MITOR-693811 format. One record per residue: residue in one letter; z, y, x of N, C-alpha, C in turn. Coordinates in steps of 0.001 Angstrom, whole numbers, padded with zeros to 6 digits, always signed. Atoms other than C-alpha are relative to their C-alpha. Example, Ala and Ser with C-alpha at 12.3 -4.5 7.8 and 13.67 -1.06 7.14 Angstrom:
! MITOR-693811
a+000000-001190+000890+007800-004500+012300+000000+001200+000900 s-000060-001190-000820+007140-001060+013670+000730+001090-000770 
! end
This chain:
! MITOR-693811
m+000212+000581+001312+030146+046988+044496-001147-000993+000091 s+001029+001024-000108+028255+043703+044584+000068-000935-001188 d-000001+000860+001165+027829+042369+041098-001347-000693-000169 a+001269+000713+000022+024382+041003+041924+000256-001466+000324 q-000140+001434-000225+023993+037240+041822-001368-000651+000039 i+001191+000830+000003+021361+034649+042565+000468-001436-000120 r-000379+001400+000198+021542+031077+041371-001256-000815-000286 a+001112+000901+000285+019296+028076+040992+000084-000462-001446 d+000071+000691+001284+018158+026705+037665-001135-001017+000109 e+000986+001077-000070+015702+023946+036764-001392+000472+000422 g+001331-000492-000342+012664+026183+037307-000086+000776+001292 g+000022-000790-001225+013692+028061+040411+001272+000794+000184 l-001141-000881-000246+015982+031061+040835+000161+000998-001138 v-000316-001041+000972+017699+033490+038482+000750+001088+000749 v-000633-001150-000639+018580+036953+039768+000598+000868-001089 s-000630-000892+000974+021063+039104+037891+000724+001118+000737 g-000658-001155-000586+022525+042512+038547-000955+000821+000844 p+000856-000902-000770+021224+045308+040751-000435-000599+001338 l+000523+000381-001318+019023+044584+043754-000164+001295+000781 t-000035-001279-000703+019940+047523+045941+000483-000197+001433 f-000481+000024-001379+020835+048369+049511+001429-000534+000072 a-001407+000414+000003+024482+047743+048586+000194-001472-000354 t-000215+001366+000485+023889+044255+047155-000836-001076+000680 v+000894+001059-000474+020996+042474+048850+000516-000750+001222 a-000533+000711-001170+022817+041652+052080+000857-001181-000441 g-000825+001082+000518+025266+039572+050069-000810-001108-000644 l+000854+001003+000641+022430+037786+048274-000813-000798+001006 e+000889+000617-000982+020463+036951+051405+000480-001384+000443 a-000518+001301-000454+022714+034140+052683-000032-001021-001130 r+000016+000906+001161+023022+032640+049211-001430-000457-000289 a+001398+000343+000261+019253+032756+048708-000524-000982+001038 r+000428+000907-001063+018686+031058+052052+000479-001420-000288 g-000537+001313+000330+020925+028202+050961-000679-000648-001195 l+000654+000526+001197+019152+027835+047625-001461-000357+000237 a+001431+000182-000245+015656+027860+049129-000384-001469+000154 a+000309+001417-000218+015809+024201+050120-000039-000792-001299 q-000054+000704+001282+016436+023233+046487-001164+000341-000924 l+001064-000462+000884+013379+024983+045071-001085-001050-000181 p+001166+000860+000196+010575+022981+043478-001221+000611+000692 e+001207-000479-000681+007078+023314+044937-000540+001282-000632 h+000424-001197+000735+006143+025864+042263+001223+000510-000748 a-001267-000492+000546+009214+027940+041458-000172+001378-000627 r-000026-001283+000693+009960+030890+039219+001242+000754+000441 v-001144-000873-000231+012201+033817+040133+000144+000831-001267 n-000233-000663+001281+013594+034995+036811+000710+001325+000258 l-000547-001339-000214+014171+038756+036961+000445+000654-001307 a-000342-000569+001310+015045+039209+033269+001365+000673+000002 q-001354-000555-000023+018684+039947+034108+000232+000927+001189 a-000140-000901-001152+017990+042047+037195+000224+001422-000497 g-000258-001395+000336+019318+045555+037048-000893+000909+000818 r+000729-000975-000817+018274+048507+039152-000525-000670+001267 i+000604+000536-001215+015911+047636+041998-000480+001175+000839 d+000457-001050-000911+015485+049953+044987-000866-000640+001090 s+000885+000512-001046+013396+049565+048144+000596-001203+000729 a-000635+001174-000615+015937+047133+049632-000176-001223-000894 g+000237+001091+000943+015572+045020+046495-001424-000514+000085 v+001399+000402-000172+011803+045016+046889-000146-000817+001283 a+000055+000738-001268+012217+043919+050515+000596-001397-000163 f-000628+001296+000256+014521+041113+049342-000975-000934-000726 l+000971+000822+000731+011873+039865+046884-001135-000446+000914 v+001055+000359-000950+009237+039941+049625+000495-001076+000965 i-000583+001027-000874+011555+037945+051895+000026-001346-000712 l+000004+001250+000770+011987+035342+049142-001405-000588-000049 w+001392+000436+000102+008213+035168+048693-000492-000567+001330 r+000462+000428-001327+007520+034902+052429+000658-001319+000416 r-000717+001223-000367+010187+032261+052987-000548-001201-000781 a+000556+001083+000816+008808+030165+050121-001364-000430+000544 r+001328+000320-000548+005273+030367+051537+000113-000768+001311 e-000195+000694-001276+006523+029299+054970+000410-001449-000214 q-000442+001358+000318+008013+026214+053303-000999-000739-000887 g+001029+000642+000807+004811+025425+051401+000241+000089-001495 r-000304-000173+001423+006170+026629+048070-000636+001287-000507 t+000460-001242+000616+004917+029226+045634+001101+000531-000902 l-000964-000667+000876+007073+031746+043805-000742+000881-000986 v+000492-000888+001040+006313+033505+040555+001167+000872-000413 f-001045-000948+000397+008343+036632+039802-000293+000458-001420 e+000182-000426+001383+008767+037216+036068+001299-000055-000770 p+000844-001140+000316+009361+039111+033992+000246+001122+001005 l-000142-001121-000931+008747+042171+036130+000646+001177-000717 p-000630-001178+000607+011185+044958+035260-000906+001225+000168 e+000859-001185-000052+009350+048198+034460+000327+000898+001194 g-000384-000842-001128+011323+050051+037139-000492-000518+001338 l+000493+000594-001243+009922+047688+039766-001449+000387+000279 r+001437-000262-000166+006262+048514+039182-000313+001223+000872 p+000304-001153-000864+006310+052038+040716+000278-000269+001480 l-000292+000327-001403+007925+050688+043890-001061-000933+000574 l+001051+000902-000470+005363+047903+044139-001276+000769+000301 e+001178-000839-000245+002598+050486+043834+000192+000841+001262 l-000287-000854-001145+004246+052784+046381-000154-000748+001322 y+000030+000788-001235+004572+050030+048987-001207-000935+000087 d+001214+000813+000033+001228+048406+048085+000326-001496+000023 l-000434+001397+000067+002941+045130+047212-000336-000652-001334 e+000352+000573+001296+001477+044581+043766-000702-001341+000157 s+000748+001241-000175-000810+041876+045120+000919-001186+000266 i-000937+001089-000277+002171+039834+046291+000808-000347-001242 i-000942+000254+001086+004557+040217+043376-000704-000205-001335 t+000616+000133+001319+002354+040788+040324-001064-001074-000028 d+000994+001062-000010-000440+038448+041390+000644-001369-000105 s-000675+001287+000126+002112+035658+041620+000194-000335-001469 a-000167+000228+001434+002765+036093+037895-001341-000330-000646 a+001323+000261+000563-000959+036183+037093-000469-001412+000337 r+000412+001346-000394-001571+032966+039038+000726-001068-000797 s-000742+001008+000758+001110+031184+037029-000601-000206-001375 v+000604+000085+001322-000807+031899+033814-001364-000657+000085 a+001370+000512-000165-004217+030929+035181-000042-001506+000069 
! end
């Protein structure tokens, strides 16, 4: 079951559906293709994201790392409430949540 999608919009990327072990492999190739189209400061819209498990967190970190390697910044927002405990567990709050704070500053 892979009803997760990633697409580009004018501000960056929009993720919809679950980001789970069963879905992220299918999103990875698509995300790689979209990365070249991102603006220098891009937003990853998670408003339509469904359930996010540890594979989904890894996918978000890959997006963030790839953007940094290309000289781009990513802001993940809004952060789904179910994502916060995983970010705390894996000590990734500084990567994902700080990106949102920097966009406001």
